[in-house]
N, C-alpha and C positions, 0 to 999 in steps of 0.2 A: 262131800263126794257125791251125794245124791243130786245136788244142784248141777255139778259138773256133768254127771251122766245124762241128766235131762237135757242140758244144753247141747251135749255132744250128739244125742239122739236126734234133736231138732235139726242140728247142722247136717247130719247124714241124710235125714228125710228131705231136707231142702235140696241137697245135692242130687239125690235120686230123682226127685220131681223135675228139677230143672234140666237134668241130663236127658230125661225123656222128652221134655217139651221144647228144649232149645238145642238143636244139633249144632256142633262146633262148625263155625264158619271158617273156611280156609282163606288165608290172605293171598290175593293174587300175587304171582311171582314178581312182577315189576315193583309192586308195593313192598313186598318182602325184602327184596334187595335194597330198596331205598331205606327202609327202617333199620335193617342190619347195618348198613353203611353209616347211618346217622347216629346209632346208639351203641353198637357193639364193637369195641376196639379189638377184641379177640378176632372177630371176623375180618376186620380191615387188615390185620397182620398176616392173613392167609394168602397163599397163591391162588390162581384162578380155579385150579382143579379142586383144591380143598374148600374154596368158597362154595362151589357147586355142591359138594358133599355136605357141607354145613347147612346150606339151604334145604336140601332134601331131608336131612335129619330133623330140622326144625319142623318141617311139614309133617313128618312121621309122628313126632311127639305131639303136635297139636291135634292129630287125628286120634292118637291112642289115649291121651290124658285129657280129662275134662277140666277146664279152668273156669271158675265162677267168681264173679265179684259179689261181695257182701257189703251192702251199704255204699256201693259205688257203681258207676257205669263203666263196664269193662271196654277197653278199646284195643286196637291191633298192637299198639306199642306195649301195652301190658302183656299181651300174649307172647309177643316176640321176646320180651325180657325174661318172662318165666321160662319159655322154651330154651332160650340161650343159656340160662342158669343151669338147665338140665343137660344140655348137649356139651357144653364146654368141658366138664370133668370127664366125660366118657368119649370124647372125640378120638382118643387114641385106640379105642376098641371098636373096630369098624362094623361088627355085626351085633353089637350089644344094645339092648333096649331095657328100660326100667320095667320090672315086673312087680315092684313093691310100692307103686303109687298109681292110683286111678283118678284121683281128684286133687286139684290145687284150689284152695280158697284164697282169694285176695281181699284182705281187709284194707280200709283206708289208711290206717296207721297202726301203731303198736297196740298190743292187747294184753290181757291178764290171763291167769291160769284157768279162769272160767270162760275163756274165749270172748270176753267182753272188750270192745274197743272204744267205749265212751267213758269219759271220766279223766281224772288227773293221773299223769304218769307216775307221780309219787305214791299213788295208792296201789301200786302193783301192776299198772298198765305199762310194762316196759319190755314185753316180748316182741321181737321183730320177726321171728319165724319159728316154726316148730314142725317136727315130723310126728304124726300120730302113732300111738301104740294102743294095744287093747282094743276097745270098741271104736277107736279112731284109726285103727290100722289101715294103711293105704291112703290116708288123707295127709295133706300138707297145708299149713296155713302160713301165708306170708303177708307182711305189711307192704302195701304198695309204696308208701313213702320210703321205706328202707330199700325196697327193690330198685326203685328209681335212683336213689342215692348211690347204690352199688355200681350202677352203670353210668354215672355222671362223670364229668371230667375231674371233679373234686373228690372222687371216691377214696383216694388213697389206697390203703391195703385191704379195704373191707368190701365185701360183696355178700349180702345176706342170702341172696338166691343160691349162689354157688355153695355157700356154707351149708345150707339145708340139704341140697342134693348130694353133697359129699357125705352127710350123715346117712343118706339112703344107700350110698355105695358101701359105707362101713357096715351097714345093717344086713347086707346080703348074705353074710356068712352066719347069720343067726344072732349076732351080738354087736351092739353099737358100743365098741370098746376102744376105738382108736387104732385098731390093728385090722386093716382091710385084707383079710386072708385070701379072698378070692382074686385080689389084684396084686398084692405085694409078693414078690418071689420069696419062697420059704426061707432061703438062706439070709434074707435081709430082715427077718422078723426080730431077732435078738438085737442086731445093730440099731434097728429103728426104735425099739423100746428103750435102749440105752441112750440114744440121742434125744429122745423125747424127754426122758426124766432129767437129763443133764440141762436141756434148754429150759424146762420148767423151773429148775433151780435158779438158772440165770435170770429168768423173768422175775421170779420172786425177790431176787436180790437187786433188781433194777438194772441189770447188766445186759438187757436184750431189748431190741426195738419191736419184738413181737407183742401183740395186744395181750395184756394181762388176763383177759378172759380165757386165754389158752390154758391157764393154770387150774381151771375149774375141774377138769378131769381129762383123761386120755382122749376120749371121743371129741371133746371140744378143742383140744390141742390139734388133733388131726384136721378138723374142719377149719380152724383159724389159720393154720399155716398153709392150708390149701388155698384159701382166699388170697393170701399174700403171694403164693406161688403163681397164681393165674393173673392177679391184678398188677403186680410189680415184679415180674420175673427177673429182670436184670438186677434190680436192687436186692432181691431175695438171694439170687445166686452169688452176688458179691459178698453179702453179709453172712449168709448161711450156706456155704457151698456143699457141705455134707448133707444137710437137710434137703437142699435143692436136688442133689443127685438121687437121693432115695425116692423123693416124690416124682421125679422124672421117670424113674423106673416103674413106680406104682401106676402112674397115669399114662405111661408110654408116650409122653409128650416132652418136648424141650422148648417151651415158649420163649426162652431167652435167646434162642439161636438167631 
């Protein structure tokens, strides 16, 4: 634990120093539009008015949250993907911004529990993203490789960036427990818990196409199905109509429309 604490303190010091010395560069709007069109399918599916809103919220996020590369040279595509990961889940909440993240660290690839990203994946270096707690509160770490894969044409139902920002939404009520009480209408809490546990049972029996990682706990279930909801909305609605409906109410979005 001492080693982890020392590494975490070093990371935070690195962030603070770089935040002071390297102001966030804003992406010019023409370049922003081009990058969004090229990489973000969610943006391409919006009408013109909502695209303009999405662009503005991307710029706001990039102003409010510091993104830093560790062991890599950060570029505008990285920034756009991180910001899009953040904006997509909250796009249905027009006046909402993140208050529980100040910094996002982008690592080249997967990392371990001590925040190391060098070595063999088989030795524990298998974490693609995490939201910090305790002395790492307000920090997020993402693997750039996983982030890029989530926005590629071959991403399937997975998107690590969206997954981690959904954890932040879950956390806003004080507990990362898979029940986003600040967003899910109260009358849907019990039905949501019931559906969650029924689907976890199906996954464990091999009777569901939802990623088995969702069975880890309720928080991971919420994050995993949210990835599916945003990445493959038509497929998710067809195969899991009840889950789709409750997530649509939670995020105030209907991406399969």
